[in-house]
C-alpha positions as CSV (number, residue, x, y, z in Angstrom):
1,M,42.8,106.1,198.2
2,K,39.4,107.9,198.0
3,K,39.0,106.8,194.4
4,L,39.7,103.2,195.3
5,T,37.1,103.2,198.1
6,I,34.5,104.7,195.8
7,I,35.3,102.1,193.1
8,A,35.1,99.3,195.7
9,V,31.8,100.5,197.0
10,F,30.4,100.8,193.4
11,I,31.6,97.3,192.5
12,T,30.1,95.9,195.6
13,F,26.8,97.6,194.9
14,I,26.7,96.3,191.4
15,N,27.5,92.8,192.5
16,L,24.7,92.9,195.1
17,F,22.2,94.3,192.7
18,F,22.8,91.7,190.0
19,S,23.2,88.7,192.4
20,C,19.9,89.2,194.1
21,Q,16.9,87.4,192.7
22,S,13.3,86.9,193.6
23,N,11.8,83.4,193.8
24,T,8.1,82.8,193.6
25,Y,6.6,80.1,195.8
26,D,6.2,77.9,192.7
27,E,10.0,78.1,192.0
28,I,11.0,77.1,195.5
29,S,8.1,74.7,196.2
30,P,8.9,71.0,196.6
31,L,8.8,68.8,193.5
32,V,5.5,66.8,193.2
33,V,6.6,63.2,192.6
34,N,3.2,61.4,192.2
35,P,0.9,64.1,190.8
36,T,-2.7,63.5,189.8
37,Y,-4.8,65.6,187.5
38,A,-7.3,66.5,190.2
39,K,-4.8,67.4,192.8
40,D,-1.9,69.0,190.9
41,V,-2.0,69.1,187.1
42,G,-5.5,70.5,186.6
43,I,-4.7,73.8,188.5
44,I,-1.5,74.2,186.5
45,V,-3.4,73.9,183.2
46,Q,-6.2,76.2,184.4
47,T,-3.6,78.8,185.5
48,N,-1.2,78.6,182.5
49,C,-3.0,77.2,179.5
50,V,-6.8,77.7,179.4
51,G,-6.5,81.4,178.6
52,C,-5.5,80.3,175.1
53,H,-6.7,76.7,175.1
54,A,-10.4,77.2,176.0
55,A,-13.3,75.6,174.0
56,N,-14.0,78.7,171.9
57,A,-10.3,79.7,171.5
58,Q,-8.1,79.7,168.5
59,Y,-6.1,76.7,169.9
60,P,-7.2,73.2,170.8
61,A,-9.0,73.1,174.1
62,L,-7.2,71.8,177.2
63,E,-10.0,72.4,179.7
64,T,-10.6,68.8,180.8
65,Y,-8.7,65.8,181.9
66,T,-9.5,63.9,178.7
67,Q,-8.5,66.9,176.5
68,L,-5.1,67.3,178.2
69,K,-4.3,63.6,178.3
70,D,-5.1,63.3,174.6
71,A,-3.0,66.4,173.8
72,C,-0.1,64.9,175.8
73,Q,-0.3,61.5,174.2
74,N,-1.1,62.5,170.6
75,G,0.1,66.1,170.4
76,D,3.2,68.1,171.4
77,V,2.1,69.4,174.8
78,L,5.0,67.8,176.7
79,C,7.5,68.8,174.1
80,R,6.2,72.4,174.0
81,I,6.2,73.0,177.8
82,Q,9.8,72.0,177.8
83,G,10.6,74.2,174.9
84,A,12.1,71.3,173.0
85,C,10.0,71.5,169.8
86,G,9.4,75.1,168.7
87,A,8.1,77.9,170.8
88,V,7.8,77.3,174.5
89,M,4.3,77.2,176.0
90,P,2.7,79.1,177.5
91,Q,3.3,82.0,175.2
92,T,3.9,84.3,178.2
93,G,7.1,82.3,178.9
94,A,8.3,79.1,180.3
95,M,6.7,77.8,183.4
96,P,9.0,77.2,186.5
97,Q,10.9,73.9,186.2
98,N,9.2,72.3,189.1
99,T,5.8,72.9,187.4
100,V,7.0,71.4,184.1
101,V,8.5,68.4,185.9
102,T,5.2,67.9,187.8
103,I,3.4,67.6,184.4
104,L,6.1,65.3,183.1
105,N,5.8,63.1,186.2
106,W,2.1,62.9,185.7
107,A,2.6,61.7,182.2
108,K,5.3,59.2,183.2
109,S,3.0,57.7,185.9
110,G,0.2,57.0,183.4
111,Y,-1.9,60.2,183.6
112,P,-3.7,59.5,186.9
113,N,-6.9,61.4,187.4
């Protein structure tokens, strides 16, 4: 009986340990339906992209509204942030889904500034 109790406690502990997860604010934040560059998308790009996509960096610059809009329309930014065409961007790992959807909604609504 003592062995069964120890096993039950151990299994319960393992289940609790692996079922707990941490959510960041970005992951639980509400979805932005009508985003603009100035209000929503610009900060996402500054936080996640400009480290590698600055004017003097190895990769094309994404520092301004015009640069990002052009890269979305004529490049593979939208595909890359979704991980649908090669390595996912940013290189540090996929952004939270709500962040990706915010950028996609911005593109679908005509890239409002």
